[in-house]
Structures are given as structure tokens and as C-alpha cells.
C-alpha positions in Angstrom: -7.5 -3.3 -7.1 -10.8 -2.7 -9.0 -11.8 0.6 -10.6 -13.0 3.5 -8.4 -16.5 2.8 -9.6 -16.6 -0.3 -7.8 -15.3 1.4 -4.7 -17.9 4.1 -5.2 -20.6 1.6 -5.3 -19.7 0.0 -2.2 -19.6 3.4 -0.5 -23.1 4.1 -1.7 -24.2 0.7 -0.2 -23.1 1.8 3.3 -24.4 5.5 3.1 -23.2 8.8 2.0 -21.2 10.1 5.0 -20.2 6.8 6.4 -19.6 5.5 2.9 -17.2 8.3 2.2 -15.2 7.7 5.5 -15.2 4.0 4.7 -13.4 4.6 1.4 -11.6 8.1 1.3 -7.8 7.4 1.7 -7.4 10.1 4.1 -10.4 9.9 6.0 -9.8 9.6 9.9 -13.6 9.2 10.9 -13.5 5.5 11.8 -9.9 5.6 13.4 -6.7 6.9 12.8 -4.6 5.8 9.6 -1.2 6.7 8.3 -1.6 8.5 5.0 1.1 10.8 4.5 4.4 12.0 6.1 6.0 15.1 7.7 8.8 15.7 5.2 7.5 16.9 1.8 10.8 15.7 0.2 10.1 12.1 1.0 8.2 9.6 -1.2 7.2 6.3 -0.2 6.6 3.8 -3.0 3.9 1.2 -2.1 2.7 -1.8 -4.0 -0.4 -3.9 -3.4 -1.8 -7.3 -4.5 1.7 -9.3 -4.8 3.4 -11.4 -4.8 3.0 -11.8 -8.6 5.1 -13.6 -11.0 6.8 -12.3 -13.0 6.3 -8.6 -12.4 7.2 -8.4 -8.8 10.6 -9.9 -9.6 11.1 -7.4 -12.5 10.0 -4.6 -9.9 12.6 -5.6 -7.4 15.2 -5.4 -10.2 14.2 -1.8 -11.0 14.3 -0.8 -7.3 17.7 -2.5 -6.7 19.1 -0.6 -9.8 18.0 2.7 -8.2 18.8 1.8 -4.6 15.4 2.4 -3.6 13.5 0.7 -0.8 9.5 0.2 -1.1 6.8 -1.1 0.8 4.7 -4.2 -0.4 1.4 -5.1 0.9 0.9 -8.8 0.1 -2.1 -11.0 -0.1 -1.9 -14.0 2.1 -3.3 -16.6 -0.5 -0.7 -15.4 -3.0 2.1 -15.6 -0.5 1.1 -19.2 0.0 1.5 -19.9 -3.6 4.8 -17.9 -4.1 6.6 -17.7 -0.8 9.8 -17.6 -2.6 8.9 -14.2 -4.1 7.8 -13.0 -0.8 11.1 -14.0 0.7 13.0 -12.2 -2.2 11.1 -9.1 -1.3 12.1 -9.3 2.4 15.7 -10.3 1.6 16.1 -7.1 -0.7 15.4 -5.0 2.3 11.9 -3.9 1.5 9.1 -3.4 4.0 6.2 -5.9 3.9 2.7 -5.5 5.3 -0.6 -7.2 5.5 -3.2 -7.1 2.7 -5.5 -9.6 4.0 -5.7 -13.2 2.9 -8.2 -13.0 0.0 -8.6 -9.3 -0.6 -12.3 -9.0 0.3 -14.0 -5.6 0.7 -13.8 -5.4 4.6 -16.6 -2.7 4.7 -19.0 -5.4 3.5 -18.1 -8.5 5.5 -18.6 -9.8 8.9 -16.6 -9.0 11.9 -15.5 -12.6 12.1 -14.4 -12.5 8.5 -12.4 -9.3 9.1 -10.5 -10.8 11.9 -9.8 -14.1 10.1 -8.6 -12.1 7.0 -6.1 -10.2 8.9 -4.9 -13.2 11.1 -4.5 -15.6 8.4 -2.4 -13.1 6.2 -0.4 -12.6 9.5 0.2 -16.4 9.9 1.2 -16.8 6.2 3.4 -13.9 6.3 5.1 -15.2 9.6 5.6 -18.7 7.9 7.2 -17.3 4.7 9.3 -14.4 5.9 9.2 -14.4 9.8 9.3 -10.7 11.2 7.8 -8.2 9.0 6.5 -4.5 9.4 3.2 -4.3 11.5 1.4 -2.6 8.8 -1.9 -3.3 7.1 -3.6 -1.8 4.2 -7.3 -2.6 3.6 -8.3 -3.9 0.1 -10.0 -1.0 -1.9 -9.3 1.3 1.0 -12.4 0.0 2.6 -12.7 0.2 6.4 -15.0 0.7 9.3 -14.7 0.5 12.9 -14.6 -3.2 13.2 -11.7 -3.3 10.5 -9.7 -0.7 12.7 -10.3 -2.7 15.9 -9.2 -5.9 14.2 -6.0 -4.3 12.8 -5.0 -2.8 16.2 -5.7 -6.0 17.9 -2.9 -7.6 16.0 -0.8 -4.5 16.6 -1.1 -3.3 13.0 -1.2 0.2 11.8 -3.5 0.9 9.0 -1.7 2.6 6.0 -3.5 4.4 3.2 -2.1 6.6 0.5 -2.0 10.2 -0.8 -1.1 9.8 -4.5 -3.1 7.3 -6.6 -1.7 6.0 -10.0 -4.7 4.0 -11.3 -2.5 1.2 -12.4 -4.7 -1.7 -11.5 -6.8 -0.9 -14.6 -5.7 -1.2 -18.1 -3.2 1.5 -18.4 0.2 2.5 -20.0 3.4 3.6 -18.3 2.8 7.0 -19.7 -0.6 7.3 -17.9 0.7 5.8 -14.5 3.5 8.2 -14.7 1.5 11.1 -15.5 -1.1 10.5 -12.7 1.7 10.5 -10.2 3.4 13.5 -11.4 0.1 15.5 -11.5 -0.2 14.7 -7.6 3.2 14.8 -6.1 4.1 18.5 -6.6 0.8 19.6 -5.1 1.4 17.9 -1.8 3.3 19.8 0.8 4.0 16.6 3.0 5.3 13.1 2.5 3.9 11.3 -0.3 2.6 7.7 -0.1 2.1 6.5 -3.7 -0.3 3.6 -4.3 0.7 1.3 -7.2 0.2 -2.5 -7.7 2.7 -5.2 -8.5 0.0 -7.7 -8.8 -3.8 -8.1 -9.1 -6.2 -9.6 -6.5 -7.9 -12.0 -9.0 -5.0 -14.2 -9.2 -1.1 -14.5 -9.8 0.1 -13.7 -13.4 -1.6 -10.3 -13.8 0.1 -8.1 -16.3 1.8 -5.2 -14.3 4.5 -4.3 -16.9 3.3 -0.8 -17.1 3.8 -0.4 -13.4 7.3 -1.7 -13.3 8.2 0.7 -16.4 6.4 3.7 -14.8 8.2 3.1 -11.4 11.5 3.3 -13.2 10.4 6.5 -14.8 9.2 7.9 -11.6 12.3 7.3 -9.7 14.4 9.0 -12.3 12.3 12.0 -12.6 11.7 12.5 -8.8 15.4 12.0 -7.9 16.3 14.5 -10.4 13.7 16.8 -8.6 15.2 16.5 -5.2 13.0 13.9 -3.7 14.1 11.0 -1.5 12.6 7.6 -1.4 11.9 5.9 1.8 9.8 2.9 3.3 6.6 3.6 5.1 8.1 2.6 8.3 10.9 5.1 7.8 8.4 7.9 6.9 6.3 7.0 10.1 9.7 7.1 12.2 10.4 10.6 10.6 6.9 12.0 11.5 7.2 10.7 15.0 10.6 12.4 15.3 9.3 15.7 13.7 6.4 15.8 16.3 8.6 15.1 19.2 10.9 18.0 18.1 8.1 20.3 17.8 6.7 19.2 21.2 10.1 20.0 22.8 10.0 23.5 21.5 
């Protein structure tokens, strides 16, 4: 993912109010997205831009050591290059979602390109791992009505985030961890943490700081009483909570 300055420039390009709605993680103006859960004790770790050799594999080792399941939003063209890593993610029991085929800014491309990006990623994921979570995360968080329509036409739920770790730019594990720990205690709902096991420019991007920060975050947050869940589990919990409230 690029620095927020790039996302900000894209937002300006499409206008102030609509630009904010196109980029802000929790904006619902252009259609419903899932950006947080119902249970404040829940944390969903999510990773964008993989599969990435070797850091996705190292991350899987860390998650396995802690018994934590996460959610990976994979780029289709990298899945084509490394279907073996995508299969290892799936075999380890993690949720996998669609992050488009080439990672364009969907707020700035044609409707035809939007539909093709999502469909091509779905095709590649199906070929590599078969069934997977019906989830979609727009690159850079960029969306507009056509993006939401294309996602729902494929039965995909758009997923955003509530905690940003800024690990896509040059960073240290200390800084990634600090970004997360500054935000997590302030949110009185289930947290969706945005991190990156890869980079959209190509396979081989260094994400060692993300792997190390993940290890630290899991240790710290478990000690503080949090539970780690996948996005599908968090979504199910929200639906159950809503149903219980309605019944009362």
C-alpha cells in the first residue's frame, strides 16, 4: 500500500466530500462496508498484498506458534506467481479474500476495469485454493458506487479496517507495534487491524518488520485479554449480537 499522501491526492482528484467517502476506512456513503466488529475484546488481524516470499511464510509460522487465525487479502497476479503460498495460507486455516488482480486505485479506473479486476482475482483464487471467504478489500481503501456494485455482483462483502499500522512504508517493528497499541485501547468495538505481508509492486518486498510486530502484538494483546478472530468470525459475531438485540 502506498503512503497516505498518495491516497490523499487521489481523494482530492475526485472532490472533497466524495473524495473523503472514497478513501475513509469507515465511510458508508457509497455503500455498506464491514469496518469493525461488535465485541470490543475481538481483534481481527488482516494482511494485504500477498502472497509474498518469504515474509508470508514467516508470518504463517508466527501465527501458528500463537494459535491465531488471520485474514489475508491476496493480489491475484501474485497468487498466479505463487499459488503454493496461497495454498499454505488456506491449509493453515486462515481466511482469504479478494484484493483485486493488479491492485489499481479503483476510484480512478473504468467500471469495466473494476469488474475485471475483481473477477480475475476470484478466478485465480478459485484455481489456486478453491472455496474462500466472500470478502473483498479495495486497494488503498478506494471505492465509489461502481466498486460496491461490482463487489456485490460477485457476492463479495467489502471489508475495511479500524486500526492502521502504516507498515507499508519504511518502518520498524517498534513503530508498527506503537501505531497499533495507540489505537486499539481507544476503540470500544471489535478491531480490524490493517497490516501487509507483501507489497503491491511485486513479490519479494521486505515485510520483516510486520512479522516481528505481529509476534509482539499477539503477545501483548493476549496478555491484555483480547481474543484474535478472523473477519468472517467477527462478522458472524456481529450478526448474532444484532439478532439477540432484536429478539429482546
